[in-house]
DRENMI-951456 format. One record per residue: x negated, y negated, z of N, C-alpha, C in turn; residue in three letters. Coordinates in steps of 0.1 Angstrom, whole numbers, plus 2048, in hexadecimal, padded with zeros to 3 digits. Layout:
XYZXYZXYZALA ...
//
This chain:
5A78369F05B483A9ED5B38449E1MET 5BA8509E25B985A9D85C685C9D1LYS 5C585F9C45D18629BC5DA86D9C2ASN 5D48779C75DB8829CC5E387E9D9ALA 5DD8769E15E48719ED5F08699E9ASP 5EE8609E05F98589DB6048609D5LEU 60086A9CE60A8739C761387A9D2GLN 60D87F9DC6148859E761E87B9EEALA 61986F9F06218659F662D8619EDARG 62A8609E063485D9D663F8679D7LYS 63B8749D764587F9D764E87F9E3ASN 64887A9EE64F87A9FB65986E9FCALA 6558639F565C8569F76658529ECALA 6648589E066C8539D567385F9CFTHR 67F85D9C96868689C368086E9B6PRO 68387B9B467D8819A868387C99BARG 68F87599C69687099068E86598AGLY 68585E99167C85498B67085C986VAL 67186297A66686A975659862972GLY 64E86797664186097563886996CVAL 63386396262B86B95861D86E95EMET 616864962608866966606869975CYS 5FC8719785F98749865EE86C98CASP 5EB8619855E185798B5E884A98DPHE 5E28419955E883599A5E0829996TYR 5E681F98F5DF81498A5DA80B995ALA 5CE8069935C87FC99C5C77EE996ALA 5C37EE9895C17E29815C27E5973ARG 5C37DB96B5C47DD95C5BF7D1955ALA 5BA7D39495B67C89405B87CC932GLU 5BF7C492A5C27C691C5C77D491AASN 5C07DE9145C57EB9125BF7F591BALA 5BA7F19275B37FB9305BA7FA93EGLU 5BA8069445BE8079525B380E95ALEU 5B280A9675AA8109705B281597CTRP 5B08229805B882798B5B2824998ASP 5B98299A35B48269B15A782C9B4VAL 5A38369AC59683D9AE58B8389A5GLU 58E82D99D58482699558382C987GLY 58B83698358A83B97659183296CARG 58B83196059082995559883194BARG 5A382B9475AC83193D5AF827932PHE 5B182C9265B682491B5C582691BILE 5CC81B91B5DB81B91D5E281B910ASP 5E882790D5F08289015FF827903PHE 60382390F611822912615813912ALA 60B80A91760E7FC91861B7F9920ALA 61D80192B6297FE93263680192BGLY 63580B92264080F91864280390EILE 6378019076387F78FC63B7E9900ALA 6377E590D63A7D891262E7CF910VAL 6227D490F6167CC90F60F7CA901LEU 6177C58F86117C38EA6057B98EBASN 6067B08F55FB7A68F75F07AB900THR 5F27B89055E87BD90E5EA7BA91DGLY 5E37C19255E47BE9345DE7B1937HIS 5E47A993F5DF79D9455D879493BARG 5DF7919305D97879275D777A92EHIS 5CB77392C5C97679345D375C932PRO 5D875B9265E27519235EF75492BLYS 5F376092C5FF7649335FD762942ILE 5F17669475EE7649565EF755959VAL 5EA74D9505EA73E9535F8739953LYS 60073D94960E73894861673C955ALA 61474995961C74D965617746971ILE 60A74497360473D97E60A72F97FTHR 60A72897460F71A97461E719977GLU 626723972634723976635726985GLN 62D73098A62E73499862B7289A1LEU 62371E99D6207139A562B7089A4ASN 63570A99B64070099964C7059A1SER 65271099C65D7179A365F72599DPHE 66472E9A566573C9A067374199DTHR 67D73A9A268B73E9A06957339A4HIS 69E73199B6AA72899E6B772F99ATHR 6B673A9926C174098B6C6736980ALA 6C27399746C57309696D372B968TYR 6DD73496C6EB73196C6EF727976GLN 6E67259806E971B98B6E170E988ILE 6D470F9886CC7049856C3707979VAL 6C670296D6BF7069616B16FF960PRO 6A970495769B6FF9556986FE946TYR 6906F594368D6F29356866FE92EALA 67E70593467671092E68071B928SER 68B71E92E69572792969A72291CTYR 69E71591C6A470F91069A70F905VAL 68E70C90868370B8FE6807198F8GLU 68072390167D7308FC6897358F3LEU 6957328F66A07368EE69F72F8E0ALA 69B7228E069971B8D368E7228CBGLU 6847278D167972D8C967E73B8C4LYS 6857428CC68A74F8C769474D8BCILE 69D7438BD6A77408B36A073D8A5ASN 6957358A668E73189A68773D894ALA 68274789C67A75289668275E893ARG 68D76089869576C89569A76C887ALA 69B77788069F7778726AD772870PRO 6AF76B8656BC7668616BD757860GLY 6C17528556C27448526D0740856ASP 6D47408636E173C8686DF737876PHE 6E873087C6E772B88A6E7737893PRO 6DE73689D6DC7418A76DC73C8B5LYS 6DF7448BE6DE7418CC6D874D8D3LYS 6D174B8DF6CA7568E66CE7558F5THR 6D17608FB6D27619096C876B90FALA 6C376791B6B87709216BE77792DPHE 6B878392E6BC78C9396AF791940PHE 6AF79D9466A47A294D69E7AF947THR 6A67B99446A17C693E6A77C8931THR 6A17D292A6A67D691C6B47DB91DGLY 6B77E39276C57E89296CF7DD92BALA 6CB7D39326D47C79336D77C0926GLU 6CC7BF91E6CE7B99116D87C1908ALA 6D67CE9096DF7D79016EE7D5906VAL 6EF7D69136FC7D59197037C8915GLU 6FB7BD9167017B09127047AF903ASN 6FC7B58FB6FF7B58ED70C7BC8EAALA 70F7C78F171B7CE8EF7277C58F4ILE 7257BF90072F7B59057327AA8FBLYS 7287A48F572A7998EC73179E8E0ILE 72D7AA8DB7337AF8CF7427B28D1ALA 7467B88DC7547BA8E075B7AD8E1ARG 7557A48E775C7978E975E7908DCALA 7557918D375578A8C675F7918BCALA 76179E8BD76A7A58B47777A98BATHR 7787A98C77847AE8CE7867BD8CCGLY 77B7C48C977C7D38C77737DA8D2ARG 7777E78D576F7EE8DF7647F78DAPRO 7657FC8CE75D8078C974F8038C6GLY 74580D8C873780B8C57328188BFVAL 72A8178B47248228AE7158218B0ILE 70F82C8B670082C8B86FB8398B1ALA 6EF83D8B36E98478AB6E18528B4PHE 6E185E8AE6D98688B56CA8648B6SER 6C48688C16B68658C26B48578C7GLY 6BE84F8C86BC8418CC6BB8408DBGLY 6B48368E06B48338EF6B78248F1PHE 6C18228FA6C68148FC6C681190BHIS 6C08199146C08159226C682092BGLY 6C481D9386C98279426D582294AARG 6DB8179466E881394C6F281C946THR 6FF81A94C70982394770C821938MET 70D81493370F81292570281691DMET 6F78139236EA81791C6EA82691AGLY 6EE82D9246EE83C9236F8840919MET 70483A91970E83E90F70983C901ALA 7028318FF6FD82E8F16F18378EDLEU 6E983B8F76DD8438F56E18518EETHR 6DA8558E46DD8618DD6D486C8E1GLY 6D186E8EE6C88788F36CD87C901LYS 6D18889036D788C9106CC88E91BVAL 6C28969186B88999236AC88F920ALA 6A788892A6AC8899386B687E93CPRO 6B98769336C08699366CE86A93ATYR 6D58749356E48759386E7880942LYS 6DE8899456E189594D6E889195ALEU 6F489695C6FB89596970088796CASN 70087E96370487096571186C960PHE 71887595872587195373087095DGLY 73C86C95974086894B73A85A947PRO 73985893A73384B93573F842930PHE 73C83692D74682D92774B83391APRO 75883191875E83690C75C82E8FFGLY 7628328F476182B8E77538298E2ASP 74A8338E673C8338E173B8408D9VAL 73683E8CC73584A8C372784A8BDPHE 7238578B97158588B471585F8A6HIS 70C85A89E70A8608916FB863890ALA 6F786D8886E98708866E1865880PRO 6D58638856CC8598806C385F875TYR 6C085886A6B885F8606AA863865PRO 6A686F86269A87586669588085CASN 68C87C85468888584968289284FALA 67B89185A67589D86067F8A7865LEU 68B8A28696958AA86E6A08AD863HIS 69E8A88576A78AB84C6B38A384CGLY 6B38978526BF88E8526BC882849VAL 6C488183E6C28768356CB86A838SER 6C885F8326D18538336DF85782FTHR 6E085E8246EE8628206F586A82BALA 6EE8738326F387B83C6F9872848ASP 6F186884B6F485F856701857852SER 70185284670C849842719852841ILE 71785E83C72386783B72886A849LYS 72086B85372486E86072C862866ALA 72885686372F84A86773D84A861ILE 73D84D85474A84D84D753858853GLU 74E86385875686E85E75B86986CMET 75386187375785B88076485387DLEU 76484B87276F84386F77C84B86CPHE 77985786778585F86378A86786FLYS 78186C878784875882785870890ALA 77E86589377C8618A17818528A4ASP 77E84989B78183B89E784833891ILE 78F82C891792823886787818885ASP 78181687A77680B87977B7FE87EPRO 7887FB87D78E7EE88278D7ED891LYS 7897F88987887F88A77797F88ABARG 7707F88A17617F88A475C7EA8A5VAL 7567E78B07507D98B27427D88ACALA 73A7E38AE72C7E28AA7267F08A6ALA 71C7EF89E7137FA89C7067F68A1ILE 7007FE8AA6F37FA8B06E98058ABILE 6DD8008A76D28098A36C58038A6PHE 6BB80B8A76AD8078A96A680789BGLU 6A07FC8976997FC88A68E806889PRO 68880989567E81489668281B8A3VAL 6878288A368B82E8AF67E8318B7GLN 6808308C56758338CE6768428D2GLY 6818448DA6838528DF68585C8D3GLU 68A8568C868C85F8BC67F8628B5GLY 67385E8BA6678628B46608588ACGLY 66184B8AF65C8408A7660842898PHE 66D84389667384688A679839883ASN 67383487967882787368582986BPRO 68D82086C69A82086469781D855ALA 69B82684C69982483E6A081783APRO 69A8108306A180382B6AF806826ALA 6B181181F6BE81381A6C8816825GLU 6C481B8306CC81E83B6D1811841PHE 6C88088436CB7FB8496D57F3840VAL 6D27F48336DB7ED82A6E97F382AARG 6EA80082B6F780782C6FE803839ALA 6F78028446FE7FE8507037F084FLEU 6FB7E78497007D984670D7D983EARG 70D7E28337187E282A7257E7832LYS 7237F183A72F7F68427347EC84BILE 72B7E585272F7DA85B7367CF854CYS 7317CB8487387C18407467C583CASN 7477D18387547D683375F7D783EGLU 75A7D984A7647DC8557647D1860HIS 75D7C785E75C7BC8697557C1875GLY 74B7C98747447CF87F7377C7881ILE 7327C588D7267BE88F71A7C888FLEU 70F7C488A7037CD8896F97C8894LEU 6F67D189D6EC7CD8A86DF7D58A6ILE 6D47CE8A56C77D48A46C17D48B2ALA 6BF7E08B76B87E18C46A97E08C2ASP 6A47D58C56957D38C368E7D18D1GLU 6937D88DB68D7D78E867E7DC8E7VAL 67C7E78DF66E7EC8DE6677E78D1GLN 66E7E48C76677E18BA6647D28B9THR 6697C98C16677BB8C065A7B68C4GLY 6567AA8C064A7A38C463D7AA8BFPHE 63D7AB8B26317AF8AA62E7BE8AAALA 6367C68B16337D48B16337DB8A3ARG 63B7D689A63C7DC88D6357D4882THR 62D7CA8866277C187B62F7B5878GLY 63B7B487E6437A887D6487A488BLYS 64C79888D65079489A65C79D89ELEU 66679F8956717A88966707B288BPHE 6737BF88F6737C988567D7C787AALA 6887C087D6937BD87368D7B5867MET 6827AE86967C7A685F6767AF854GLN 6757BC8566717C584B67C7C8841HIS 6887C58456947C883D69A7BC836TYR 6A27BF82B6A87B48236B67B2827ASP 6BB7B78326C87B48386C67AF846VAL 6D07A984C6CF7A38596D87AA863LEU 6D47AA8706DD7AE87B6E47A2880ALA 6F07A48866F779988C6F279689AASP 6ED7A08A16E779E8AF6DA7A78AFLEU 6D07A18B66C47A98B96C17A88C8ILE 6BE7B48CD6BA7B58DB6AB7B58DCTHR 6A57B08E76977AF8E86937B18F7MET 6887B58FA6827B79086747BA907ALA 66F7C490F6627C990F6577BF90DLYS 6517BE9016467B58FE6497A78FDSER 6567A38FE65A7958FE65378D908LEU 65079291464A78A91F63D791924ALA 63779991C62979E91F6287A492DGLY 6327AC9326317B393E63A7AD949GLY 6407A294664A79C9506587A094CMET 6617A295566F7A795267779C94BPRO 67979D93E68179493768779B92ALEU 69379992869A79E91C6A3794916SER 6A979790B6B278D9056BA7928F9GLY 6C378A8F56CB78D8E96CB7808E1VAL 6C87828D46C97778CB6D277B8C0VAL 6DA7718BB6E47748B16EB7688ABGLY 6F476B8A26FC76189C7037588A7ARG 70274B8A57077428B07157448B3ALA 71E7468A872C7488AB72F7558B2ASP 72775F8B072976C8B672476B8C5VAL 7187658C77137638D471C75B8DDMET 7247528D772D7498DF73A7508E2ASP 73C75C8DF7487638E174B7658EFALA 7417688F774376B90674775E90DALA 75075F91675475391E74974F928ALA 74974292C73F73E935740746942PRO 73474B94673375395273376294EGLY 73676594273677393D72977993BGLY 71F771939711775937708770941LEU 6FD7779446F377194D6EF77C957GLY 6EA7779636E578096D6DC778977GLY 6DB77C9836D477498D6C6772989THR 6BF77C9836B177A97F6AF778970TYR 6BA7779696BA77695A6B276A956ALA 6A876C94E6A076094969875A954GLY 69276395D68A75E96867F755963ASN 67C74A96A672740965664746963PRO 66074F96C65275596A65275D95DLEU 65C76595B65C76D94E65E764942ALA 66575A94366775193765A74A934VAL 65274693F64573F93C63C749935ALA 63C75693A634760933638762925SER 64576292264A76491464575890BALA 64574C91063F741908631744904HIS 62974990E61B74C90B61A758901ALA 62376290262376D8F96247688EAVAL 62D75F8E863075B8DA6237538D5LEU 61D74C8DE6117458DA60674F8D6GLU 6047598DF5FA7638DC5FC76A8CFILE 60976E8CD60C7758C060876D8B4ILE 60A7608B56077578AA5F87558A9ASP 5F27518B45E374D8B45DA7598B1GLU 5DE7648B65D57708B45DA7798A9GLU 5E47758A25E977C8965EC78A899LYS 5F478D8A35F779A8A86007A289ELEU 60879B8966107A288C6067A8881CYS 5FC7A087D5F27A68745EA7B187AGLU 5E77AF8875E07B988E5E87C688FARG 5F57C58915FE7D18925FD7D8884ALA 5FD7D187A5FD7D786C5F07DF86BTHR 5E57D986F5D87E086E5D87ED876GLN 5DD7EC8825DE7F988A5E7803884LEU 5F17FF87C5FA8088765F680D869GLY 5EB8088645E680C8565DE819856ASP 5DB81F8625D482C8625DD83785DVAL 5D983E8535E184984E5D985684EGLU 5D885D8595D086985A5D6874852PRO 5CE87E84F5D388A8495D0896852SER 5D98A08525D88AA85C5D78B8856TYR 5D28C285D5D38D08595E18D585ALYS 5E48DF8535F28E58545F58E8863PRO 6028E68666078E987360A8DC87BGLY 6048D18776088C487E60A8BA873VAL 6158B38746198A986A61B89B870LYS 61689186A61888486F62487E869LEU 62D87987163A87386C637867864GLY 64186285D64085585663F84A860ASP 63484386063183A86A63682B867LEU 63A82985B63E81C856631814854HIS 63180C84A62580584661E7FD851GLN 6277F78596217EE8646267F3872ALA 6237FF87562880488261C80988ALEU 61780189360B80589B60F80E8A7PRO 6188188A561C8218AF61B82F8A8THR 6128378AC60F8438A561784F8AAPHE 61D8578A16258638A561F86F89EALA 61B8788A76168858A162288E8A1ILE 62789189663289A89462D8A8893GLU 6308B189D62B8BE89E6368C889AALA 6338D289263C8DD88F63F8E489CLEU 64A8EA89D64E8F08AA6448FB8AFARG 63F9028A563590C8AA6289068AFGLU 6268FA8AC61A8F38B161C8EC8BEALA 6288EC8C362C8E48CF6238E88DBLEU 6208F48DE6188F78E960B8F08EAPRO 6068EA8DF5F98E38DF5FB8D58E6VAL 6088D08E560A8C28EA60F8C18F8PHE 60C8B68FE6128B490C60B8A8912GLY 60E8A591F60989A9255FA89C927ARG 5F58A89295E78AB9295E58B591ELYS 5DD8B29145DA8BA9095CC8C090AILE 5CB8CC90E5BE8D39105B58CA918LYS 5BA8C49235B28BC92C5B18AE928GLY 5B78AA91D5B689C9175C089391EPHE 5BC88A9265C588192D5C7875924ASP 5D48729215D88679185E486091DMET 5E28579275EE85092C5F684A921PRO 60384D92160B84791760E85090BGLY 60885B90A60B8658FF61786D904ALA 62286A8FF62F86F90463487A8FBVAL 63788690063D8908F864C88E8F7LEU 65188C8EB66088A8EA6658938DFTHR 66989F8E366F8A88D96648AF8D2GLY 6608AA8C66568B08BE64B8A68BAVAL 64989B8C263F8928BE63888C8CAGLU 62C8888C96258818D36248728CETHR 6288698D762985B8D26218528DCARG 61B8478D661483E8DE6178308DATHR 6158268E36178188E060D80F8E7SER 60180F8E25F68088E85F87F98E7SER 5F27F18EF5F27E28ED5EC7DF8DFPRO 5F27D48D95ED7D18CB5DF7CB8CCLEU 5DA7C78D85CD7C18D95C37CB8DCLYS 5C67D88DB5BC7E38DD5B17E28D3ILE 5A57E48D759A7E38CE5987F08C7THR 5927F08BB5907FD8B45898078BCARG 57F8028C457780C8CC5808138D6GLY 58980B8DD5928118E759C81A8E0GLU 5A18158D45AC81C8CD5A782A8C9ASP 59B82A8C35978378BC58E8408C4TYR 58883B8CF5808448D758984F8DDGLN 59684C8DE59E8568E55A885C8DCSER 5A685B8CF5B185F8C65AF86D8BFLEU 5A68758C55A68838C05B48898C2ASN 5BB8858CD5C888A8CF5D28878C3VAL 5CF87B8BD5D78778B25D187C8A4ARG 5C78838A55C18898995B8880891GLY 5B28768985AB86C89059C86D891LEU 59787889858987A89858688989BTYR 57F89089357D89E8955738A08A1PRO 5778A98AA56E8AC8B55728B98BBALA 5698C08C056C8CD8C65718CB8D5GLY 5768D58DA57B8D48E856F8D18F1GLU 5718C88FA5678C490455F8B88FFGLY 5618B38F355A8A88EE55F89B8F6ALA 5558928F955988690155587A8F9SER 55C86F8FC55A8638F55548588FETYR 55384C8F854C8418FF55184090DALA 54783F91654B83D92455084A92BGLY 55285592455786192A56585F92EGLY 56D85692857A85392C58485F92AILE 58486391D58D86E919585879913LEU 58988591458189090F58A89B90ASER 5848A490358A8B18FD5918AE8F0ALA 5928B88E85988B78DB5A48BF8D9GLY 5AB8BD8CE5B78C48CB5B48CC8BEVAL 5B38D98BF5B08E18B35BB8DF8A8ASP 5B78DF89C5C08DE8915C58D188DGLY 5C18C68945C48B98905B88B188CILE 5B78AE87F5AB8A887A5AF89C870ARG 5A589586D5A888986459E88A858VAL 5A288384D59988384258C87D845GLY 58188083E57487D84157286E841GLU 57886783757685883657B851843ALA 58785584758D84F85358585385FVAL 58085F86057886486B56B85B86DALA 56585986155985186255C843867ARG 56783D86356A82F86756D82F876SER 57483A87B57783B88956A83C891MET 56184588C55484789354C83A894ALA 54D83288A54682588A54C81B894ALA 55A81C89556181489E55E8188ADALA 55D8258AF55A82A8BC54C8268C0ILE 5428268B75358238BA5338148BDALA 53B80C8B65397FD8B85427F88C3SER 54E7FE8C45587F88CE55D7EB8C9GLY 55B7E88BC55E7DA8B756D7D98B5ALA 5737CD8B75817CB8B45837CB8A5PRO 5907CD8A15937CD8935927BF88EALA 
//
């Protein structure tokens, strides 16, 4: 079977609206590596869009899913419940930030989690309005698109969208937007567009994904909490992408000294299985009437079993600490390319390129194949599994500027090749990267 043949069949059988980044087809995977149908090996920097913090096919996850598969695969929790759902909710309630009673509901996708968080907020407050932010991504459902602060490609030709959704700019130093600018814009919304007494929730990502792996400044999160307290608005932290060790904490909100009322979760919650959820203040979570929340596949037992294993892996293998180690690399660059503020514990690297340097970047960079290196505006972003070894991580990181090499240079195994001119790293970091490449040793 050839990639080119499958590509032709894909183009004939599936719509173009399902955009596909890579032109090769996966055959198998292990931890942070993929092999295509032609036997070529790739280092996976996408992790299924930040889903595989625990890596591909972790043995503990495979075991948990297999054991559940041998018991039952589906009952619909709302019809015939099962203990594992309740036990997982208890674990999430205990681990989520906040010293107050909490409850958790499970769903299937991140967009479902966001939709249900908005439903819960509206039910709890009796208000319709929601404020979101530019650059934010909250899903491809109608409400998800309404909340998303990026038109192309997500909103093109799909309107009209649900009403009473408003956007303010998200702080971004690279783009000249300060916390003060963002808060002033919210205050202007209250004057020009919606009475704060009609706003149910403010939803934000502690670290924006589509916005370029852009962390929320601490003063911004504090200001949002203050606004919410003043006007009886609920604060929703969308942690679909940041949750479960990605930022060095189980939840990114644990980096801040204020709390959200509701937190959405998905992606790495279940290590590759479709599971999402909302955790929040018990009184707020109970606002929806019985039957108002749920879904046929919500909290599927196979996905729940996987999530239990994920939590064990994060603890046993210290993946929060591992995430911090991966995020501690601080390369320096030549003029023309600037690395954005990565946050102290953010193992997702963003190469922020000046607009005149943009022609250098893309899905293929001078022949350099890097699955998961996504061009989003003016940055290339990656989100590798947290269990990636240093050898895997750094043998392919010339594209991220972590090892000097000329065009055509190849790394261990001949997996990835070619260099990017003008992106270099300090000598000390380069030496440590070279040692890691040579040894392939884990951190």
